C-alpha angles and dihedrals in degrees: 000000000000130000134220119289117233090260091052091049089054092049093048091048092053091046092050092046091054090048091050092048088054095047120117124253095256094056091049092048091052091048090049093053091047091051091051091047092054093048088049091052090052090052091048090052089050092051091047092054095044094045095052099039117106114258089234091068090069114176092359087075089055089051091053090047091051089050094057097045094081089059086076094049094042095040093133134011138177123235116196122214137173114247124219089260094061094253124119121245127193111218115199116221120189128196106213 
């Protein structure tokens, strides 16, 4: 299984950007709400960690809270791989 080369990553990024620019308003609205929901989830994780950490930990609790915040923004990501048939397949990986 091979992955995209840097040039192919650039080409796919440009292609996806053009597709997104040509999307309808409903799709962009849904994506906007999902983006806000993922950021909110990251903040809720941060609050949960900070609120339950012992007071004695001090700024270390803040560090741990800051470490879990990106989980909300990086909740899911797509990794692209080349299939055996020469086509590209986007596999969705979720952190739950």
